[in-house]
C-alpha positions, -999 to +999 in steps of 0.1 A: +526-003+735+550+019+761+573+024+730+549+030+704+531+058+730+556+087+712+545+081+674+507+069+679+504+100+703+487+120+678+462+091+668+455+088+701+439+126+700+423+125+669+403+097+684+399+114+718+417+083+736+445+101+753+454+140+766+481+158+765+502+141+789+522+110+785+514+077+806+546+064+821+561+026+822+543+018+856+509+026+841+515+004+811+528-021+832+490-021+855+471-021+829+490-052+812+486-071+842+448-058+857+440-064+817+452-101+815+439-112+846+400-095+832+406-109+798+410-147+823+382-140+843+355-125+815+365-152+795+360-183+819+317-175+821+319-171+778+336-205+765+332-237+770+364-247+764+384-224+786+388-244+818+400-224+851+402-252+873+423-273+851+416-306+862+380-309+862+369-307+823+338-289+824+340-256+828+313-248+856+309-209+852+299-215+820+266-188+815+246-172+784+235-144+809+272-134+803+267-133+764+236-107+769+254-088+796+285-082+770+260-069+741+251-044+766+280-032+782+292-024+742+263-004+735+263+013+763+304+018+758+295+032+725+268+053+731+294+071+761+319+072+734+297+089+709+282+115+733+321+124+747+329+128+714+298+147+698+302+170+732+339+179+728+334+189+691+305+212+697+327+225+723+355+234+698+334+246+673+319+269+698+353+280+714+360+286+676+332+301+668+336+326+700+370+337+692+361+344+653+332+367+664+356+385+690+382+393+667+351+404+641+336+431+667+373+442+673+382+449+637+348+463+636+354+484+662+385+499+648+369+505+614+339+528+630+365+549+642+375+555+606+341+555+596+327+588+579+296+599+593 
């Protein structure tokens, strides 16, 4: 991903996934290591065939409660993403409207100077 960051940066900005600054190699390494560890820890209670404690054949950490939590967390994540996207779009449109209104008022003042009463 470190090598693909530059070509994918425009798409990240469209999806509001990243700001203007580029990340360093250290950030990608930390994300990779923590993502791997968290992936394993979150998959252990989901799937019965994952053996975290290898000699033990069964998975003592399996739980159906985690499935409900995953669905709930996914819904909350989607709501947060949509909220941030809508607010960002609203702020962008508002700034565009204000700048165009400001330009219109400036232009109107210039032409008022030349108006004949």
